[in-house]
C-alpha positions in Angstrom: 0.0 0.0 0.0 1.3 3.4 -0.8 0.7 6.4 1.5 2.0 7.8 4.6 2.4 5.7 7.8 -0.5 7.8 9.3 -2.8 7.0 6.3 -2.0 3.3 6.6 -2.9 3.4 10.3 -6.1 5.2 9.7 -7.1 2.6 7.1 -6.3 -0.2 9.5 -8.5 1.3 12.2 -11.3 1.8 9.6 -11.1 -1.8 8.5 -11.0 -3.0 12.1 -14.2 -1.1 13.0 -16.0 -2.4 9.9 -14.5 -5.8 10.4 -13.3 -5.9 6.8 -10.6 -8.5 7.2 -10.0 -8.8 3.4 -9.2 -5.1 3.2 -7.1 -5.1 6.4 -4.9 -8.2 5.6 -2.8 -6.5 2.9 -1.9 -3.6 5.3 0.0 -6.0 7.6 3.5 -7.4 7.0 4.0 -11.2 7.0 6.3 -10.8 10.0 3.9 -8.5 11.9 3.9 -8.6 15.7 1.2 -7.4 18.2 1.9 -6.8 21.8 -0.5 -5.7 24.5 -0.9 -6.4 28.2 -2.8 -9.5 27.2 -0.6 -10.6 24.2 3.1 -10.9 24.0 4.5 -10.5 20.4 1.9 -12.6 18.7 2.1 -12.9 14.9 -0.2 -11.9 12.1 -2.2 -15.1 12.1 -2.9 -15.1 15.8 -3.7 -11.3 15.7 -6.4 -11.8 13.0 -7.8 -14.9 14.8 -7.8 -13.5 18.4 -7.7 -9.7 18.3 -9.2 -8.5 15.0 -12.7 -10.0 15.6 -13.2 -8.0 18.9 -14.7 -4.8 17.4 -18.2 -6.0 18.0 -17.7 -5.4 21.8 -17.5 -1.7 21.1 -20.5 0.6 20.8 -18.2 3.3 19.4 -14.5 4.1 18.9 -13.0 7.5 18.0 -9.4 8.5 17.4 -8.5 11.4 19.6 -4.9 11.8 18.4 -3.0 10.3 15.5 0.6 11.6 15.4 3.6 10.5 13.3 6.5 10.4 15.7 9.0 9.9 12.9 9.1 8.3 9.4 8.0 4.9 10.7 6.2 5.2 14.1 2.7 6.5 14.6 1.1 7.1 18.0 -2.7 6.8 18.2 -4.8 7.6 21.2 -8.4 6.5 21.0 -11.5 6.3 23.1 -14.1 3.6 22.9 -17.3 2.5 24.7 -18.2 -1.1 25.5 -21.7 -2.5 25.3 -21.8 -2.6 29.2 -21.4 1.2 29.3 -17.8 1.6 30.3 -15.5 3.9 28.3 -11.7 3.5 28.0 -8.8 5.2 26.3 -5.7 3.4 24.9 -2.6 4.4 23.1 -0.9 2.4 20.4 2.6 2.8 19.0 2.5 1.4 15.4 5.5 0.9 13.2 4.8 1.2 9.5 7.7 0.5 7.1 7.5 0.3 3.3 3.7 0.9 3.5 3.1 -2.1 5.8 2.3 -2.3 9.5 5.2 -4.2 11.1 4.4 -3.9 14.8 1.7 -2.7 17.1 2.3 -2.1 20.8 -0.9 -1.3 22.8 -0.9 0.5 26.1 -4.2 0.1 27.9 -5.6 3.1 29.7 -8.2 3.2 32.4 -11.8 4.1 32.4 -12.7 7.6 31.3 
């Protein structure tokens, strides 16, 4: 995919929310890794099996800040609501190289 790292990240978030797996898959490198407090460097296959299908838990999600830190790393802060009524904010550090997402590191925030 061509485009800035920020545009790649925006597309990934859009495809996640719409659960468009076929559109999302080409955005991620084959050697992609995902790390969060619940997942330790899982690969692309595990991410798409375990993490990608979770968007249905959200009632809404909005990006609050999306900032390119350098030519590869994008920081995203977003807020989301869960069906039970709680709201949360998280931050992700996403590495995009050669138009592909190589790594996502998620830092969970607390309730808003």
